N, C-alpha and C positions, 0 to 999 in steps of 0.2 A: 598541581597548579598553584602558583603563589597567590596569596590572599591579601587584600588591602581593606582599610576602612578610611572613611573621610570624617574629619572634624570640621564643623562649620560654625563660625561665630557670626550670628545675624545681628547687625547693629543698625541704628537709624541712619548712619552715614556710610558705613562700609560693610561689605560681606567678606569675611576672611575664610579661606579654605586651606585645609591641611590634608595632604594625602599621606597615610601612614602604612607601613608594612605591618601586617596583622600580628605576627608572632612576637617580634621584638619591639614593635611600636616605634621603629625608626621613622623620622619625618623624611619622606621621599621628595615631596614637592609642596610648594605653597603659593597661593596667589590671593590678591586682594582686589576687589572691584567695588565700584560705587553702588550703593543701594539704590534701586530704582526710585524715582521721585513720586510716582503715582501708581494707583491701582495695585496696592501691595497684596491684596487678596490673591492675585494671580501673578503679578510681575516678579515677585521675589522667588517664587517657586520655578518660574521659567528661567530666571537667572541662575538659580542653583543647578538646574538640569543642564543648561547650556555650558556652564563653567565646568561641571564635572565631566561632561563630554569632551571639552577642550583639554583638560588636564589628563584625562585618560589617553587621549590621542597622542599628546606630546610625550607620554611615558610608555606608549605601546601597551596599554592595559585594556582588556576587554571589560565590559560591564559585568560579565559573569564572575570576574575576579573580585568584585566589590561585595564584601560580606556585611557591611554595615555603614550607616550614615548617622552621625550624631549632630544634633542642632542645639546650639546655645542661643536662647532668645531673651530679649531685655524686658521680661515681664513674668508675673507668676504663671505657671503652667502646671496642669495636672492631667496625667494620662494623655498627653498630647493636645489637650484642649486649653485654649486661651480665651478668657472672658473679655479682657480689654488689654490692649497694648498700644498706648498713646504714641510711642515713638514710631510705630509702624502702621498706625491706623487700622489695626486688626481689632475686630469686635466679634465675639462669639465664633472664633475660628477653630476648626479642627485641623491642626497642623499635619497630623498623620494622614488624614484623608486627602489633604491637598498634595502631600508628597507622593501618595500612592497613585496619583494621576500620571506621574512621570516615572516611577520606579516600581519594579515588580515586587511581589510579596517575598521572594527569596532574599531580598536585601532587608536586613533588620534596620528599622528607623527608630531613633530615640530622640526625644525632645525634653529639655529641662531649662530652668532659669539660668541666665548667664553667670551670675555670681556663684550659684551652686555648682555649675559646671567648672568654673575656675577653681573652686575649692577642691573638687575631685581631681582635676588635673595637677594642681600644686602638690597634693598629697601623693599621687601616683608616681610622680617623677623622683620622689625621695628614694634613697638607696633601699630603705625598708619602709614602705608605706604603712601608715598607722591605720588601725581599724576604726578609731574614733578620733576625729579632729575637728577643730573649729577654725574657720578662715575669715579674716577681716580684710576687706579691700577699702583702703582709705584714699579717697580722691575728692572729686567735686561733691559727692555724697559719701555715705558710709554704707557699704554693703557687706554681705557675708554669706557663708555657706556652712552647713553642718554635715559631717560624715559620721554615721552611726553604724557600727557593725559592717563597715566597708561599703555602705551604700549612702547615697544622697538622701537627706531627710527633707522631703518636699512638704510634708504636712498634709492636712485634709484637703486644702484647696490650692496648694502650690506656693503658699506664702512662707514656708519654712525658711529660716535663715535670714530674715529681715532684721539683722542685728542693729542697723542704724536707727531703727525706730523704737528701740527700748526706751522707756521713760526713765531718765536719769537725774533730772533735777526739777525743782519747782521755782519758777520765777515769772511772776505775772507780767513783767515788762518784756519778756522775750517774744520775738516774732513767731508767727505761726510756721510750723514746719510744712514741707511739701505734702506730707501725709495728712495734714489737717489738724494735727495735735501740736502741743508745745512741750518743751523740755526733752526732746529726743537727743540721743547720742550724736546724731548727725549735726545737730545745732551747736555742738561744741567742736567736733572733730572734722566736719566737712570743710573744704577749702575756704569757702566764703566766710564761715564762722571763725576760722583761725586767723584769716587776714583782718577781719573786723576787730577781733580781740587785740591783735597787735597794734592796730591804729589807735584803739581806745587807750591802751596803756601808754602809748607814745605821747599822748596829750599832756600827761602829768609827769612823765619820766624821760630823762635824756636817753637816747639810744643811737646806735650806729646803723640801725635799719634804714633802708631806703624807702621811706614811707610813700613817696610819689611813684615808685615802681616796685611795689612790694610783691614778693612771691614766696611760696613755701620753701623753696630752696634757699632764698635769701635769709629767711628766719632761722632755718636749721644751721646754715653756715655761720651766722652771727652768734647763735647759741653755743656752737662748738668753740667759737672764738672768745666766749665769756661775756657777751652782752646781756645785761640784767633783764631787759624787756624780753628779748628773744628766749632766754632761759625760762622765764615765767610762762611764756606762750607754749613752748614745747613740753614743759612739765605738766601744764594743764591738759594737753592732749594725752600724754602718757598716763596721767592720773585717771582720766575718764575711761580710757581703754582698759586700764587695769581693773577699775571698779566694775565695769560691765563684764569683763572676763570672769571676775570672781563670782558674779551672779550666775553666769552660764555654767561655770565649773561645778557648782553644787547641784545643778539641774541635770546636766548632760555628762559630767565626768569625762571630759576628753583626755586624750594622752598628749595632745600638743595644741598650741595656738599658732597659726601661721598668719603672719602680717604681710599683706600685699597692697597694691595700689601705688599711686604716685608718691604719697607721703613716705612710703617704705623705702624710698631712695635715700632717706637719711641714714639707712644702714644700721649697723650694730649699735650705734649711738642711741637710736630710738628704742631698739629692743632692750638694751640695758636699762633705760629709763623706765620702760613699761614693767620690766621684771622687778625692779626695785619698788615701784609703787604697788605692784601686785602683792608683794609680801605683806603690805599693811592690811589688805582686805581678804586674802585667801583664808579659808577655814578648812579644818580637818586635814586630810592628806592632799588636798588640791593645791597646796602651796608648792608642791614639787613639779607641777606641770610646766614644761618649758615653753618659751616663745621663740619662734624662729622666723627668719625672713623668707618670703616667697622667692622662687627662683626663675619662673618661666616668663615673667614680664608680660609683654603684649600677646604672647602665644598661649597664655593660660586657657583661653576660650577654645581654641582649636584642639589643644592637647586634651583638655578635659572632655570635650565633645567626642573625640575619637575614642577615648577610654570608655565612656559610657556606652558607645556603640559596640566596642569589643566585649564589655561586660555582658551586654544583652545576648551576644553570641555564645 
């Protein structure tokens, strides 16, 4: 009997589902639905059950053929338990127990933080996955995930991999980060911080940037074209990513840094900049650690979730 696993990316806006063949992990089917608006303690799990039933039916698969379900959730989670998840109004939620109301114990159910799951997925799709890897996701915020000895590093309470909240600089004038602190990496490399810095530089320097309709893409495009302001902005991003990576390197000694998220669409240009800055900070043998681009895009969550379900099996 052919076996399958599901990878599910649970977000505040959408629920994304991927059905994978168990052995070779081919993506068989995928679907995206809106996250229920209310009563998340029950409605999300009902939606998951109903959607899996729908996908099974349209692929002529029985529930007995499902060997695992992996969930990526947008909050710290440990052993399937979430203390607080503001995006989903979960508080003191046992995700595994909630899923067990709908699925039998024969189906392995695994839950992990979405950035950690994305890290796992990005690493597993490589031709030869690394046993030790660090993943950066650069977007509205800065997230990350850590893989140690082939497994996700959750930490004691599920907060492992919160790279964006490393303290990177001291500046009393900086705004408070969403975590409540100041000087976080996210306050330099998050989207709003990058746009704000570009606007600040444009006040005193001439630039071809479209300040009235500024975007990350616009900044990188102009940097590649030689605009001085844009170059300063992207170098600042690359410098702080490199500096933070050098700190992580001497603590965790990864084999690779994987760069993902919206900012990573700048491509090899960004990777080369980071790698060049990294050489200034790297110590011992960590200077040889490569930086590579993420590959899975918006599917990182479902791919990683499916792989953690398979690993559990």
